[in-house]
C-alpha positions in Angstrom: -0.9 -23.7 16.0 -3.3 -22.1 13.5 -4.6 -19.4 15.8 -3.3 -17.5 18.8 -5.2 -18.0 22.1 -8.3 -15.9 22.6 -6.6 -13.9 25.3 -3.4 -13.3 23.4 -1.6 -10.1 24.1 -0.7 -7.5 21.5 2.9 -8.8 21.4 1.7 -12.4 21.0 -0.6 -11.5 18.2 2.1 -9.6 16.3 4.6 -12.3 16.8 2.1 -14.9 15.6 1.2 -12.7 12.5 4.9 -12.4 11.7 5.5 -16.1 12.1 2.5 -17.0 9.9 3.7 -14.5 7.2 7.2 -16.1 7.3 5.7 -19.5 6.5 3.4 -18.0 3.9 0.1 -18.6 5.9 -1.2 -15.2 4.9 -4.8 -15.9 5.9 -3.8 -16.7 9.5 -1.4 -13.7 9.6 -4.3 -11.4 8.4 -6.6 -12.7 11.1 -4.0 -12.0 13.7 -3.3 -8.5 12.5 -7.0 -7.8 12.5 -7.2 -9.0 16.1 -4.3 -6.7 17.0 -5.8 -3.5 15.5 -8.3 -2.8 18.3 -5.3 -2.9 20.8 -3.5 -0.3 18.7 -6.0 2.6 19.1 -4.2 5.2 21.2 -2.2 8.1 20.2 1.0 6.5 21.5 0.7 3.5 19.1 -0.2 5.3 15.9 3.1 4.3 14.2 2.6 0.6 15.1 -1.0 0.8 13.9 0.2 2.2 10.6 2.6 -0.7 10.2 -0.2 -3.3 11.0 -2.6 -1.6 8.7 -0.1 -1.8 5.8 0.6 -5.5 6.5 -3.1 -6.2 6.8 -3.8 -4.3 3.5 -1.1 -6.2 1.6 -2.3 -9.6 3.0 -6.0 -8.8 2.3 -5.0 -8.0 -1.3 -3.1 -11.3 -1.6 -6.0 -13.2 -0.1 -8.5 -11.5 -2.6 -10.3 -9.5 0.1 -10.5 -6.3 -2.0 -13.0 -4.4 0.2 -11.0 -5.2 3.3 -7.7 -4.1 1.6 -9.4 -0.8 0.5 -10.6 -0.2 4.1 -7.1 -0.7 5.5 -5.5 1.6 2.9 -8.2 4.2 3.5 -7.4 4.2 7.2 -3.7 4.1 6.6 -3.4 7.0 4.2 -4.5 9.8 6.5 -2.8 8.2 9.4 0.6 8.1 7.6 0.0 11.8 6.6 -0.7 12.7 10.3 2.6 10.9 11.2 4.4 12.9 8.5 5.7 9.6 7.1 6.2 10.2 3.4 7.4 6.7 2.8 4.4 5.0 4.4 2.0 7.5 2.8 3.6 7.1 -0.6 3.5 3.3 -0.4 -0.1 3.3 0.7 -1.2 5.7 -2.0 0.7 3.7 -4.6 -0.6 0.3 -3.5 -4.1 1.5 -3.3 -3.7 2.8 -6.8 -2.6 -0.6 -8.0 -5.6 -2.2 -6.4 -7.9 0.4 -7.9 -6.3 -0.3 -11.3 -6.7 -4.0 -10.9 -10.4 -3.4 -10.1 -10.9 -1.9 -13.5 -10.6 1.8 -12.7 -7.4 2.1 -14.7 -7.0 5.9 -15.0 -7.7 6.4 -11.3 -5.4 3.6 -10.4 -2.5 5.0 -12.5 -3.1 8.5 -10.9 -2.7 6.9 -7.5 0.4 4.9 -8.5 2.1 8.0 -9.9 1.2 10.2 -6.9 2.6 7.5 -4.6 5.7 7.2 -6.8 6.2 11.0 -6.7 6.1 11.0 -2.9 8.5 8.0 -2.7 11.0 9.6 -5.0 10.7 12.9 -3.0 11.6 11.2 0.3 14.3 9.0 -1.3 12.5 5.7 -0.6 14.3 2.7 -2.0 10.9 1.3 -3.3 10.6 4.2 -5.8 12.6 2.5 -8.5 10.6 -0.7 -8.2 7.3 1.1 -8.2 8.4 3.0 -11.3 8.8 -0.3 -13.1 5.3 -1.4 -11.9 3.8 1.8 -13.0 5.3 1.5 -16.5 4.1 -2.2 -16.6 0.5 -1.2 -15.7 0.7 1.7 -18.2 0.8 -0.8 -21.1 -2.8 -1.7 -20.3 -3.9 1.8 -21.1 -3.9 3.7 -24.5 -0.7 5.7 -24.7 -2.6 9.0 -24.9 -4.6 8.1 -21.7 -1.4 7.2 -19.8 0.2 10.5 -20.9 -2.9 12.4 -19.7 -2.7 10.6 -16.4 1.0 11.4 -16.0 0.5 15.1 -16.6 -2.5 15.1 -14.3 -0.7 13.3 -11.4 2.6 15.1 -11.3 4.3 18.4 -12.0 7.7 16.7 -11.7 9.2 17.0 -15.2 11.9 14.4 -14.5 9.3 11.9 -13.4 7.1 12.7 -16.4 10.1 12.1 -18.7 10.9 8.8 -17.0 7.4 7.5 -17.1 6.7 8.6 -20.7 10.1 7.4 -22.2 9.8 4.8 -24.9 10.7 1.3 -23.7 
């Protein structure tokens, strides 16, 4: 089945999206998540909406739907802040930063990645180490002086600055 029925419940849409993701049918999963979002509009389902927004943003990125990915991140970032979920907020800021970087806005993208990384480190998120590697990888596409300027602009955390600016 390539699409859930027109009258699918929220639970059915989410199950379908998860199943489609599991078999790497990201386009169908994205469509199902987008159909689920209107059903996740109340205060009582904000956490679930945040999860769906993150999944939809990641899938939209993967599918090359940049504007849709930005829209999902732009809704997710303030929602995660309202939920006081530092991990979700940090991941969203960092992933939006990566997308910004890949769209050619390299300094702004690096700033976002570092700010997200700082937040992930601050809350002890396991993704922080992986994101640090990504940030260092992306930094190689900037002049060293520009990357250093971005690091100093994005964080006051001296340990994080040292880690990011250390020679490979």
